[in-house]
C-alpha positions as CSV (number, residue, x, y, z in Angstrom):
1,M,185.4,124.5,190.6
2,G,187.0,123.7,193.9
3,Q,185.8,121.1,196.3
4,I,182.6,122.3,198.2
5,I,183.3,120.5,201.3
6,P,186.7,118.9,202.3
7,I,186.7,115.3,202.0
8,E,188.2,114.8,205.3
9,Q,185.2,116.5,206.9
10,L,182.8,114.2,205.0
11,T,184.6,110.9,205.8
12,R,184.3,111.9,209.6
13,R,180.6,111.9,209.1
14,I,180.4,108.5,207.6
15,L,179.5,106.0,210.2
16,I,179.0,102.2,210.3
17,L,175.6,101.0,211.4
18,R,174.2,97.6,210.9
19,G,177.4,96.7,209.0
20,Q,176.9,99.6,206.3
21,R,178.5,102.9,205.8
22,V,175.9,105.5,206.3
23,M,175.4,109.2,206.9
24,L,172.8,110.5,209.3
25,S,169.9,112.6,208.1
26,S,170.8,115.3,210.4
27,D,174.4,115.6,209.1
28,L,173.0,115.4,205.4
29,A,170.5,118.1,206.3
30,A,173.4,120.5,207.5
31,L,175.5,119.8,204.3
32,Y,172.6,120.5,202.1
33,E,171.9,123.6,204.1
34,V,168.3,122.7,204.6
35,E,166.3,121.9,207.9
36,P,166.2,118.0,208.7
37,K,162.5,118.2,208.6
38,V,162.6,119.7,205.1
39,L,165.0,116.8,204.0
40,M,162.6,114.1,205.5
41,Q,159.6,115.7,203.9
42,S,161.2,115.5,200.6
43,V,162.2,111.9,201.1
44,K,158.7,110.9,202.4
45,R,157.2,112.6,199.3
46,N,159.4,110.2,197.3
47,A,159.3,107.2,199.5
48,K,159.3,104.7,196.4
49,R,162.9,106.0,195.7
50,F,164.3,104.9,199.1
51,P,163.9,101.3,199.8
52,Q,165.2,99.9,203.2
53,D,168.7,99.2,201.6
54,F,168.8,102.8,200.9
55,M,167.7,104.3,204.0
56,F,166.6,103.1,207.5
57,Q,165.7,104.8,210.8
58,L,167.9,104.2,213.8
59,N,166.4,102.1,216.5
60,A,166.2,103.3,220.2
61,R,169.5,101.3,221.1
62,E,171.4,102.6,218.1
63,F,170.2,106.2,218.8
64,D,171.0,106.2,222.5
65,Y,174.5,104.8,221.7
66,L,175.2,107.6,219.4
67,R,173.8,110.2,221.8
68,S,175.9,108.9,224.6
69,R,178.9,108.7,222.4
70,S,178.5,112.4,221.3
71,V,178.2,113.6,225.0
72,T,181.4,111.9,226.1
73,A,183.3,112.7,222.9
74,N,182.1,116.1,222.6
75,S,182.1,115.6,218.8
76,R,180.2,117.1,216.1
77,L,177.7,114.5,216.7
78,N,177.0,116.4,219.8
79,K,175.3,119.3,217.9
80,S,173.1,117.5,215.6
81,L,171.9,114.6,217.8
82,M,171.2,116.6,220.9
83,K,168.7,118.8,219.4
84,V,166.7,115.7,217.8
85,R,163.9,114.4,219.5
86,F,163.2,111.5,217.1
87,A,165.8,108.9,216.0
88,P,167.4,110.2,212.7
89,Y,167.5,108.2,209.4
90,A,170.7,106.6,208.2
91,F,171.3,106.8,204.5
92,T,173.4,104.3,202.5
93,Q,175.7,105.5,199.6
94,E,172.8,104.6,197.3
95,G,170.3,106.6,199.4
96,I,172.6,109.6,199.3
97,A,172.9,109.4,195.5
98,M,169.1,109.4,195.3
99,L,168.8,112.6,197.5
100,S,170.1,114.8,194.8
101,S,167.3,113.9,192.6
102,V,164.8,114.5,195.3
103,L,166.1,118.0,196.5
104,R,166.9,119.3,193.0
105,S,169.2,122.1,193.9
106,A,172.5,122.8,192.5
107,R,174.1,122.7,196.1
108,A,172.6,119.1,196.5
109,I,174.2,118.1,193.3
110,R,177.7,119.5,194.5
111,V,177.3,118.1,197.8
112,N,176.4,114.6,196.6
113,I,179.4,114.7,194.3
114,A,181.6,115.4,197.1
115,I,180.1,112.8,199.3
116,M,180.4,110.2,196.5
117,R,184.2,111.0,196.3
118,A,184.5,110.6,200.0
119,F,182.9,107.2,200.0
120,V,185.1,106.2,197.1
121,Q,188.2,107.6,199.0
122,L,187.4,105.8,202.2
123,R,186.7,102.5,200.2
124,Q,190.2,102.8,198.6
125,M,191.9,103.4,202.0
126,L,190.2,100.3,203.5
127,L,191.4,98.2,200.5
128,S,194.9,99.5,200.7
129,H,195.1,98.5,204.6
130,K,193.5,95.2,203.7
131,E,196.3,94.6,201.3
132,L,199.0,95.8,203.7
133,A,197.8,93.4,206.3
134,Q,197.8,90.5,203.8
135,K,201.4,91.4,202.7
136,L,202.5,91.4,206.4
137,A,200.8,88.0,207.0
138,A,202.6,86.7,203.8
139,L,206.1,88.1,204.8
140,E,205.5,86.5,208.4
141,R,204.7,83.1,206.8
142,K,207.6,83.5,204.4
143,Y,210.4,84.5,207.0
144,D,208.9,82.6,209.8
145,A,211.7,80.1,210.1
146,Q,214.4,82.9,209.9
147,F,212.7,85.2,212.4
148,T,211.5,82.5,214.9
149,I,213.5,84.2,217.6
150,V,211.9,87.7,216.9
151,F,208.4,86.2,216.8
152,D,208.8,84.3,220.0
153,A,210.1,87.4,221.8
154,I,207.1,89.2,220.6
155,R,204.9,86.6,221.8
156,Q,206.5,86.6,225.2
157,L,206.1,90.3,225.5
158,M,202.3,89.9,224.6
159,N,201.8,87.3,227.4
160,P,201.1,88.7,230.9
161,P,204.0,88.3,233.5
162,V,203.8,85.4,235.7
163,S,203.5,86.4,239.4
164,K,206.2,85.2,241.5
165,E,204.4,85.9,244.7
166,R,203.3,83.1,246.9
167,R,199.6,82.6,247.2
168,I,198.0,82.4,250.6
169,G,195.1,80.1,251.0
170,F,193.9,76.8,249.4
171,G,195.0,76.1,245.9
172,Q,195.8,73.3,243.4
173,L,199.4,71.7,243.6
């Protein structure tokens, strides 16, 4: 059986809020093909399955930020957030995994499998970038003496140019 939703489409819906990778309830409802209200009713009926580290509601500042970002970026957030009157909930990876047991549909199971794969792929990409940065730093330390001229030239390019104009008025000598 093929992928129900492309992983690239899922990874674009993963946000970082409060230092955690999350997906919004409005996005999850669209993926599960249920109304956001139905999704949240199922969650509230099973509240014991969703502790605070699995799910939290966005505060007013977070909600306003996402709404303003969706207007300026004209992104997919635009559709889901502009219709919502109340701040959506954010689900962590663990909360999303719990959703399939609450919704109990074949689609929910298939969507959750795809989402878990997207989280894993995102984690692997972040690890590979971190490893690459560490290798680059190690190379810089190793070859620092040999490439001092190159590093100095790069540092000079990074510094703003010094103005050669004479300043008018009082100044320090």
